VOFI-185775 format. One record per residue: residue number from 1; x, y, z of N, C-alpha, C in turn. Coordinates in pm, 1 decimal, always signed. Each point is the difference from the previous one (the first is absolute). Layout:
REM residues N
[r NUM, [X, Y, Z], [X, Y, Z], [X, Y, Z]];
...
//
This chain:
REM residues 186
[r 1, [+8914.6, -4003.6, -1533.9], [-82.2, +106.6, +51.1], [-147.8, -21.1, -32.6]];
[r 2, [-31.5, -49.3, -119.4], [-139.8, -23.4, -36.1], [-48.8, -127.5, +67.7]];
[r 3, [-125.7, +3.6, +42.7], [-63.0, -117.3, +60.0], [-130.0, -26.2, -73.9]];
[r 4, [-25.4, -127.3, -27.4], [-124.9, -39.6, -62.2], [-84.6, -71.8, +103.9]];
[r 5, [-126.2, +39.8, +7.1], [-91.7, -51.5, +100.3], [-127.2, -49.2, -68.0]];
[r 6, [-70.0, -89.4, +67.4], [-123.5, -55.5, -56.0], [-122.1, +85.5, +29.2]];
[r 7, [+10.8, +93.0, +95.4], [-117.3, +77.5, +40.6], [+43.0, +134.3, +59.3]];
[r 8, [-96.7, +88.2, +14.6], [+19.8, +130.9, +61.6], [-6.6, -19.1, +151.8]];
[r 9, [+109.1, +25.7, +68.4], [+3.7, -12.6, +145.6], [-70.5, +120.0, +63.9]];
[r 10, [-24.6, -7.5, +128.0], [-60.7, +113.6, +71.2], [+92.9, +121.6, -5.1]];
[r 11, [+130.3, -23.2, +9.0], [+97.2, +110.5, -9.5], [-10.0, +68.1, -136.7]];
[r 12, [-6.1, -78.8, -106.4], [-10.7, +57.3, -135.1], [-136.2, +64.6, -23.3]];
[r 13, [-102.5, -56.3, +59.7], [-133.3, +62.2, -9.6], [+3.1, +140.6, +60.2]];
[r 14, [+62.1, +12.7, +116.3], [+10.5, +132.2, +63.9], [+80.5, +95.5, -87.9]];
[r 15, [+106.3, -50.8, -63.0], [+79.4, +82.6, -91.2], [-86.6, +48.0, -116.2]];
[r 16, [-74.8, -90.9, -62.2], [-87.8, +35.6, -112.5], [-99.6, +107.1, +42.2]];
[r 17, [-63.8, -20.2, +112.5], [-104.2, +92.1, +46.2], [+55.5, +138.4, +34.1]];
[r 18, [+129.4, +10.2, +23.9], [+61.8, +129.3, +32.5], [+45.5, +77.1, -124.1]];
[r 19, [-3.0, -64.1, -117.1], [+52.1, +64.6, -120.9], [-101.3, +95.7, -61.8]];
[r 20, [+50.2, +109.8, -53.3], [-84.2, +100.0, -65.2], [-1.8, -16.7, -151.8]];
[r 21, [+93.9, -77.8, -53.6], [+7.6, -21.7, -144.0], [+44.2, -143.6, -25.5]];
[r 22, [-50.0, -56.8, -108.8], [+43.2, -132.3, -44.5], [-6.2, +0.7, -151.8]];
[r 23, [+57.0, -103.0, -60.5], [+10.4, -7.0, -145.6], [-56.2, -132.9, -47.3]];
[r 24, [-72.8, +4.4, -113.2], [-60.2, -119.6, -58.4], [+64.0, -23.4, -135.5]];
[r 25, [+47.0, -122.6, -22.6], [+60.8, -36.7, -127.0], [-77.7, -111.8, -66.6]];
[r 26, [-28.6, +17.9, -130.2], [-69.1, -101.3, -80.0], [+56.3, +0.9, -141.5]];
[r 27, [-27.3, -106.5, -72.8], [+38.9, -7.1, -141.0], [-88.9, -101.5, -70.4]];
[r 28, [-36.4, +31.2, -121.9], [-68.9, -96.5, -85.7], [+108.0, -88.2, -64.1]];
[r 29, [-37.1, -106.4, -70.0], [+102.0, -83.0, -65.0], [+88.0, +78.7, -97.4]];
[r 30, [-57.2, +100.8, -64.7], [+74.0, +85.7, -92.1], [-29.4, +144.4, +36.1]];
[r 31, [+86.3, +88.5, -42.8], [-23.6, +141.7, +24.8], [+80.0, +50.9, +118.5]];
[r 32, [-40.7, +113.2, +48.1], [+73.2, +69.4, +104.0], [-27.7, -55.9, +138.8]];
[r 33, [+99.6, +9.7, +86.5], [-14.8, -29.5, +142.1], [-50.4, +128.1, +65.2]];
[r 34, [-92.2, -12.7, +93.2], [-53.3, +117.7, +68.0], [+35.5, -4.8, +147.7]];
[r 35, [+51.0, +111.0, +51.5], [+24.2, +18.1, +142.8], [-72.0, +127.9, +39.2]];
[r 36, [-89.9, -12.2, +96.2], [-84.8, +112.8, +34.5], [+7.8, +29.9, +149.6]];
[r 37, [+27.7, +125.9, +36.5], [+0.0, +36.3, +142.0], [-143.1, +16.7, +49.9]];
[r 38, [-22.3, -38.6, +122.5], [-132.6, +10.5, +62.1], [+14.2, +66.3, +136.1]];
[r 39, [-102.9, +69.2, +39.5], [-1.3, +65.5, +129.8], [-140.3, -0.5, +55.9]];
[r 40, [-31.2, +103.5, +74.8], [-127.7, +12.5, +70.2], [-15.5, -119.8, +93.5]];
[r 41, [-114.6, -17.4, +54.5], [-28.0, -111.7, +90.5], [-59.9, -111.8, -83.9]];
[r 42, [+84.2, -64.2, -83.8], [-54.1, -85.9, -105.2], [+46.6, -145.0, +1.7]];
[r 43, [+62.9, -45.6, +108.5], [+45.1, -138.7, +3.2], [-37.4, -63.0, +133.2]];
[r 44, [-43.3, -125.1, -5.7], [-34.4, -75.8, +120.1], [+67.2, -136.8, -5.3]];
[r 45, [+57.3, -41.0, +112.7], [+48.2, -136.5, +15.8], [-119.8, -80.5, +49.4]];
[r 46, [-41.2, -98.1, -78.1], [-117.7, -80.3, +32.8], [+35.6, -128.8, +71.5]];
[r 47, [+126.1, -36.0, -3.6], [+45.7, -123.0, +64.2], [+146.2, -21.5, -32.1]];
[r 48, [+57.5, -108.9, +46.5], [+143.1, -22.8, -22.4], [+38.0, -20.0, -146.9]];
[r 49, [-96.8, -29.5, -84.4], [+28.1, -21.4, -142.1], [-98.0, +72.4, -91.4]];
[r 50, [-56.4, +110.3, +49.5], [-93.5, +74.1, -84.5], [-0.3, +148.0, +39.1]];
[r 51, [+6.8, +84.2, -103.8], [-17.9, +143.8, +17.6], [-101.2, +46.5, -104.3]];
[r 52, [-57.8, +115.1, +25.2], [-89.2, +62.6, -96.8], [+33.6, +147.7, -4.8]];
[r 53, [-13.0, +57.2, -118.8], [+19.7, +144.5, -12.2], [-103.6, +60.1, -91.7]];
[r 54, [-39.9, +120.4, +37.8], [-101.5, +74.4, -73.2], [+67.7, +85.7, -104.5]];
[r 55, [-43.3, -14.1, -123.9], [+53.8, +78.2, -110.8], [-99.6, +109.5, -36.4]];
[r 56, [+51.6, +119.0, -20.6], [-85.8, +112.7, -36.5], [+27.5, +41.3, -143.7]];
[r 57, [-92.8, +73.0, -57.6], [+11.4, +46.3, -138.2], [+125.5, +85.2, -15.7]];
[r 58, [+76.4, -29.6, -100.9], [+120.6, +75.7, -28.8], [+18.0, +15.5, -149.4]];
[r 59, [+120.1, +35.0, -37.7], [+28.1, +29.0, -140.6], [+2.3, -125.1, -86.8]];
[r 60, [+14.4, -115.7, +59.7], [+2.0, -124.9, -75.3], [-66.2, -109.8, +80.3]];
[r 61, [+7.6, -121.5, -52.9], [-61.8, -115.7, +65.1], [+81.0, -124.4, -35.5]];
[r 62, [+131.7, +15.8, +2.0], [+90.6, -107.7, -41.2], [-15.9, -125.5, +84.1]];
[r 63, [-13.7, +17.0, +130.8], [-10.0, -115.5, +88.6], [-116.5, -88.8, -41.4]];
[r 64, [-114.5, +60.5, -29.6], [-117.7, -78.8, -39.7], [+27.8, -81.2, -125.8]];
[r 65, [+57.2, +64.2, -100.4], [+29.6, -69.5, -125.1], [+97.2, -114.9, +23.5]];
[r 66, [+101.4, +23.9, +80.5], [+100.5, -103.5, +24.9], [-58.9, -117.5, +77.5]];
[r 67, [-77.8, +28.6, +104.4], [-57.0, -107.0, +81.8], [-95.2, -87.1, -82.2]];
[r 68, [-71.3, +59.6, -94.1], [-86.5, -80.3, -86.9], [+81.3, -92.4, -90.6]];
[r 69, [+118.4, +43.6, -40.5], [+85.9, -79.8, -87.6], [+82.5, -102.5, +78.2]];
[r 70, [+54.0, +42.6, +111.9], [+92.2, -81.8, +80.0], [-10.2, +50.3, +143.4]];
[r 71, [-63.6, -72.8, +89.3], [-34.6, +55.2, +130.9], [+113.3, +7.5, +103.3]];
[r 72, [+122.7, -7.0, -42.2], [+109.1, +13.0, +97.2], [+16.8, +147.7, +37.1]];
[r 73, [+38.3, +22.1, +125.1], [+16.7, +136.0, +49.8], [+105.4, -0.3, +109.3]];
[r 74, [+73.8, +108.9, +7.7], [+92.4, +24.0, +110.2], [-38.2, +132.1, +64.1]];
[r 75, [-9.3, +0.0, +132.4], [-21.7, +122.7, +76.2], [+126.2, +21.7, +82.3]];
[r 76, [+57.7, +120.0, -9.2], [+125.0, +29.2, +68.9], [-17.3, +119.0, +94.0]];
[r 77, [+57.9, -14.6, +117.0], [+5.4, +105.6, +100.0], [+146.7, +25.5, +30.3]];
[r 78, [+36.0, +124.5, +28.4], [+136.5, +27.0, +45.2], [-6.3, +102.2, +111.7]];
[r 79, [+79.0, -23.8, +103.2], [+3.2, +89.3, +115.0], [+65.5, +131.0, -40.4]];
[r 80, [-76.3, +107.5, +7.5], [+53.5, +133.4, -24.8], [+28.9, +70.7, +132.0]];
[r 81, [-46.6, -60.1, +108.8], [+24.1, +47.3, +136.5], [+44.2, -121.1, +81.6]];
[r 82, [+73.3, +22.8, +106.7], [+36.8, -108.8, +90.3], [+103.0, -93.7, -59.5]];
[r 83, [+8.1, -120.7, +58.6], [+99.3, -97.7, -46.5], [-21.4, -36.8, -146.3]];
[r 84, [+107.7, -27.4, -74.2], [-13.7, -34.0, -141.0], [-66.3, -136.2, -19.8]];
[r 85, [-85.0, -7.4, -102.0], [-65.6, -125.4, -36.0], [-70.0, +17.2, -134.4]];
[r 86, [+10.4, -99.9, -83.5], [-81.2, -11.7, -121.4], [-79.3, -128.9, +16.0]];
[r 87, [-127.5, +5.7, -30.8], [-88.0, -115.4, +10.0], [-74.4, -15.3, -131.6]];
[r 88, [+6.3, -119.4, -56.6], [-74.4, -30.1, -122.8], [-96.7, -114.6, +27.9]];
[r 89, [-122.7, +16.8, -50.9], [-100.6, -105.0, +5.3], [-25.0, -45.5, -142.6]];
[r 90, [+23.9, -126.9, -27.3], [-19.1, -56.5, -133.5], [-123.6, -89.4, +3.2]];
[r 91, [-78.8, +4.8, -106.4], [-114.5, -88.7, -0.8], [-87.8, +14.1, -121.4]];
[r 92, [-121.1, -51.7, +15.0], [-100.5, -1.3, -105.1], [-114.1, +92.4, +40.9]];
[r 93, [-36.5, +89.9, -90.9], [-100.4, +101.4, +30.0], [-129.0, -24.6, -75.2]];
[r 94, [-106.4, +48.4, +58.8], [-127.5, +6.3, -70.1], [-58.3, +138.4, +21.3]];
[r 95, [-78.6, +42.1, -97.1], [-58.0, +133.3, -0.2], [-148.4, -8.6, +31.6]];
[r 96, [-45.2, +89.5, +87.1], [-141.5, +11.7, +34.2], [-42.4, +141.9, -36.0]];
[r 97, [-107.7, +12.0, -76.3], [-48.6, +130.9, -43.9], [-139.6, +26.5, +56.1]];
[r 98, [-39.9, +128.7, +4.3], [-137.9, +29.1, +39.6], [-95.3, -81.6, -88.3]];
[r 99, [-99.6, -55.0, +62.0], [-93.9, -85.9, -73.0], [+31.6, -147.7, +16.6]];
[r 100, [+125.3, -34.7, +34.0], [+34.5, -139.4, +27.1], [-58.5, -40.9, +135.4]];
[r 101, [-29.3, -128.3, +15.4], [-62.0, -49.7, +122.9], [+83.0, +31.8, +124.6]];
[r 102, [+130.8, -1.2, -9.5], [+86.5, +21.4, +116.1], [+32.0, +147.8, +25.9]];
[r 103, [-47.4, +91.1, -86.4], [+35.9, +142.1, +14.3], [-36.4, +56.4, +136.7]];
[r 104, [-123.0, -20.9, +44.6], [-44.2, +58.1, +128.1], [+86.8, -50.4, +115.0]];
[r 105, [+29.5, -129.5, +1.3], [+80.7, -58.4, +106.8], [+139.8, +61.1, +4.8]];
[r 106, [+66.1, +9.1, -114.7], [+138.3, +47.2, -1.0], [+11.0, +152.3, +6.6]];
[r 107, [-84.3, +71.1, -70.1], [+11.2, +146.0, +0.7], [-33.1, +57.8, +137.5]];
[r 108, [-81.4, -70.4, +79.0], [-35.3, +46.7, +134.4], [+120.0, +1.6, +94.0]];
[r 109, [+107.6, -64.6, -35.7], [+120.7, -3.0, +84.4], [+81.5, +128.8, -10.0]];
[r 110, [-38.2, +87.9, -92.7], [+76.1, +122.1, -26.8], [-88.4, +121.6, +21.5]];
[r 111, [+61.7, +115.4, +26.3], [-81.6, +121.1, +6.6], [-61.3, +26.8, -137.6]];
[r 112, [-119.7, +57.0, -2.8], [-60.6, +29.3, -131.0], [+80.4, +107.6, -72.2]];
[r 113, [+44.8, -31.4, -119.8], [+75.2, +95.1, -81.1], [-78.4, +25.6, -128.0]];
[r 114, [-10.6, +124.9, -42.6], [-85.3, +32.4, -114.9], [+43.3, -64.4, -131.2]];
[r 115, [+126.7, -36.8, -14.6], [+46.2, -59.3, -124.7], [+18.5, -150.1, +5.0]];
[r 116, [-52.7, -65.6, +105.0], [+19.5, -144.8, +14.9], [-40.9, -72.9, -127.3]];
[r 117, [+91.5, -83.8, -50.0], [-21.3, -65.1, -129.0], [+8.5, -151.5, +9.2]];
[r 118, [+94.0, -51.6, +75.0], [+16.5, -143.6, +16.6], [+59.2, -28.0, +137.8]];
[r 119, [-19.8, -122.1, +44.0], [+75.9, -55.0, +111.8], [+75.7, -118.3, -57.4]];
[r 120, [+128.3, -7.4, +32.8], [+80.8, -115.5, -38.1], [+26.0, -82.6, +124.5]];
[r 121, [-21.0, -129.5, -11.7], [+29.8, -93.2, +108.2], [+119.4, -82.0, -46.6]];
[r 122, [+106.2, +3.5, +79.3], [+123.0, -71.4, -33.5], [+15.8, -118.1, +93.9]];
[r 123, [+0.4, -121.7, -56.6], [+33.3, -119.6, +75.3], [+151.3, -14.1, -6.1]];
[r 124, [+63.1, +16.7, +114.8], [+145.7, +7.8, +10.2], [+59.2, -139.7, +11.4]];
[r 125, [+92.6, -33.2, -92.7], [+66.5, -129.9, +7.0], [+146.5, +11.4, +41.5]];
[r 126, [+52.8, +122.6, +3.3], [+137.8, +20.9, +45.0], [+11.7, +139.6, +59.4]];
[r 127, [+63.2, +6.4, +116.0], [+31.4, +125.8, +66.7], [+151.9, +9.3, +2.8]];
[r 128, [+52.6, +112.6, -44.6], [+146.2, +15.7, +0.0], [+36.6, +133.1, +63.9]];
[r 129, [+96.2, -6.0, +89.6], [+54.9, +121.6, +58.3], [+143.3, +16.2, -49.4]];
[r 130, [+42.4, +123.1, -9.6], [+140.7, +29.6, -28.1], [+38.6, +124.7, +78.3]];
[r 131, [+127.3, +33.2, -1.8], [+54.3, +96.8, +95.6], [-55.2, +141.6, -14.2]];
[r 132, [-7.3, +53.8, -116.8], [-47.9, +136.3, -17.0], [+96.2, +107.3, +46.8]];
[r 133, [+125.2, -35.8, +18.8], [+96.0, +97.3, +53.9], [+35.0, +111.9, -96.9]];
[r 134, [-33.6, -14.2, -128.1], [+27.4, +106.6, -96.6], [-121.4, +89.8, -24.0]];
[r 135, [-113.0, -33.4, +62.1], [-121.0, +81.3, -14.8], [+15.0, +122.9, +90.3]];
[r 136, [-23.0, +119.5, -53.5], [+20.5, +120.3, +81.4], [-104.1, +12.7, +111.0]];
[r 137, [+39.4, +70.0, +104.4], [-94.6, +37.9, +104.6], [-77.1, +121.5, -48.1]];
[r 138, [-129.8, -2.5, +19.1], [-84.0, +111.5, -44.2], [-103.6, +28.3, +108.4]];
[r 139, [-42.5, +122.7, +8.9], [-100.4, +38.6, +98.7], [-137.5, +5.0, -64.6]];
[r 140, [-95.6, -64.7, +63.3], [-138.6, +2.3, -45.1], [-63.4, +131.1, +45.7]];
[r 141, [-55.1, +75.6, -94.0], [-62.6, +128.7, +32.9], [-151.2, -4.8, -11.7]];
[r 142, [-55.4, -102.0, -59.5], [-144.6, -11.4, -10.4], [-42.7, -56.8, -133.2]];
[r 143, [-126.2, -39.2, -4.9], [-56.9, -51.0, -124.7], [-39.6, +115.7, -89.7]];
[r 144, [+2.6, -23.6, -128.4], [-52.9, +96.6, -97.1], [-148.3, -30.4, -16.7]];
[r 145, [-80.6, +102.5, -10.8], [-142.5, -20.1, -20.7], [-41.9, +37.9, -141.7]];
[r 146, [+97.5, +27.5, -86.5], [-28.5, +46.0, -136.1], [-87.6, -98.3, -77.9]];
[r 147, [+32.7, -129.9, +4.8], [-74.2, -98.4, -78.4], [-143.6, -12.7, +49.9]];
[r 148, [-18.3, -0.3, +131.1], [-136.1, -7.2, +54.5], [-80.6, +123.1, -40.1]];
[r 149, [+62.1, +117.6, +5.1], [-68.6, +123.1, -41.1], [-38.4, -3.1, -146.8]];
[r 150, [+92.6, -47.1, -83.3], [-26.4, -11.6, -143.4], [-117.7, -93.8, -25.2]];
[r 151, [+1.4, -117.5, +66.3], [-106.0, -98.9, -20.5], [-134.4, +51.8, +51.2]];
[r 152, [+0.3, +67.2, +113.4], [-124.8, +53.8, +54.3], [-58.3, +105.7, -93.9]];
[r 153, [+86.1, +82.5, -59.1], [-45.7, +102.6, -94.6], [-59.7, -63.6, -125.2]];
[r 154, [+59.3, -110.1, -46.8], [-51.9, -69.4, -118.6], [-139.1, -57.6, +25.2]];
[r 155, [-20.6, -55.0, +119.4], [-125.9, -66.3, +30.8], [-8.9, -134.4, -69.9]];
[r 156, [-99.7, -82.6, +35.8], [-11.1, -134.4, -58.3], [-8.0, -1.2, -152.7]];
[r 157, [-81.2, +85.8, -58.0], [-14.3, +0.3, -146.2], [+129.1, +45.3, -67.5]];
[r 158, [+65.4, +101.2, +56.0], [+126.3, +48.3, -55.7], [+110.9, -103.0, +12.1]];
[r 159, [+2.6, -72.5, +112.5], [+99.0, -107.6, +16.9], [-24.4, -112.0, -100.2]];
[r 160, [-126.4, -35.2, -20.3], [-32.2, -104.0, -97.6], [+47.6, +40.9, -138.8]];
[r 161, [-27.7, +123.2, -37.6], [+43.7, +49.7, -131.0], [+152.7, -0.9, -11.1]];
[r 162, [+68.4, +45.4, +104.0], [+146.9, +1.6, +0.1], [+55.1, -142.1, -11.5]];
[r 163, [-55.7, -91.3, +77.4], [+47.6, -139.0, -3.8], [-17.6, -60.9, -139.3]];
[r 164, [-112.8, +28.0, -64.0], [-22.0, -52.1, -135.0], [+105.1, +54.0, -96.4]];
[r 165, [+38.5, +123.6, +18.3], [+96.2, +64.8, -88.4], [+144.2, -40.5, +31.5]];
[r 166, [+35.8, -4.7, +127.5], [+140.4, -16.1, +40.6], [+35.5, -135.0, +62.8]];
[r 167, [-98.5, -76.8, +45.4], [+29.8, -119.6, +78.9], [-48.3, -131.0, -61.3]];
[r 168, [-60.1, +2.2, -118.6], [-57.1, -121.9, -58.5], [+104.5, -92.3, -61.7]];
[r 169, [+114.4, +54.8, -39.8], [+109.8, -81.1, -53.6], [+130.8, +45.6, +62.0]];
[r 170, [+96.4, -90.0, -1.4], [+133.4, +31.1, +51.1], [+78.4, +78.1, -105.4]];
[r 171, [+118.5, +44.7, +36.5], [+83.8, +70.9, -97.2], [+45.0, -92.2, -112.7]];
[r 172, [-7.2, -131.2, +22.3], [+32.3, -96.6, -104.7], [-124.4, -46.2, -75.7]];
[r 173, [-115.2, +63.3, +28.6], [-123.4, -32.7, -71.1], [-76.0, -119.0, +55.0]];
[r 174, [+36.2, -49.1, +117.7], [-68.7, -114.5, +60.1], [-126.8, +46.5, +70.8]];
[r 175, [-107.7, -77.8, -6.5], [-122.0, +37.3, +71.9], [+22.1, -9.2, +151.0]];
[r 176, [-64.8, +89.7, +73.1], [+15.8, +4.1, +145.2], [-116.0, -65.9, +74.0]];
[r 177, [-102.7, -44.0, -73.3], [-114.8, -61.3, +64.6], [-95.6, +100.2, +60.1]];
[r 178, [+22.6, +126.0, -26.8], [-88.9, +105.1, +49.5], [-137.1, -17.3, -63.3]];
[r 179, [-106.3, +1.1, +79.1], [-132.8, -10.9, -60.1], [-23.4, +112.5, -100.3]];
[r 180, [-82.8, -25.5, -101.1], [-28.3, +101.2, -102.3], [-48.3, +129.2, +63.1]];
[r 181, [-82.8, -9.9, +101.2], [-40.9, +116.2, +80.4], [-17.4, -49.5, +141.3]];
[r 182, [+54.0, +74.3, +91.9], [-3.6, -40.3, +140.4], [-141.6, +2.6, +55.2]];
[r 183, [-21.4, -82.4, +100.8], [-123.8, +5.7, +76.6], [+12.8, +118.6, +94.6]];
[r 184, [-63.4, +110.5, -32.3], [+16.3, +123.6, +76.4], [-75.4, -0.2, +131.0]];
[r 185, [-66.2, -111.3, +32.8], [-72.0, -8.2, +128.1], [+83.1, -64.7, +107.7]];
[r 186, [+118.1, -54.0, -32.7], [+83.1, -70.9, +98.7], [+63.9, +96.4, +96.6]];
//
């Protein structure tokens, strides 16, 4: 039932672009494995072997810490509507933050979000599909705007303060590469 492919086909690209939620998995050499759900309009297929996703400020920053230690990443999609399918993209990730030379180029691919913190670019070396027949059917009712509202209320200075307090290290104490203070002009 599972198929391994060298690249994202046009059919799989259309599947990815239709999904409302996806999951990102990372791990450092030691410590906890992190699996994080993502939503909003935050993922782009850049080519048959590359995707990028916009990360916003949240309660942690595990992905950043893990990618700095070991840049492997898995992005998983599962059909919650329509025919069953699970799709995993395996590869090597790099992190782009505000102030980095590539930030303007990559962040421009996404709608402006008040909590935008990083863009991750994943170079995909393996695409795997599996049946997904045990994944339940669910109805999409809409995006939540709670996180955007929270970030907008905080403002740039409040987000910087929050990130310094909550996002500078992982739950295992690993540094996340967050700048000491963000460039609030980006």
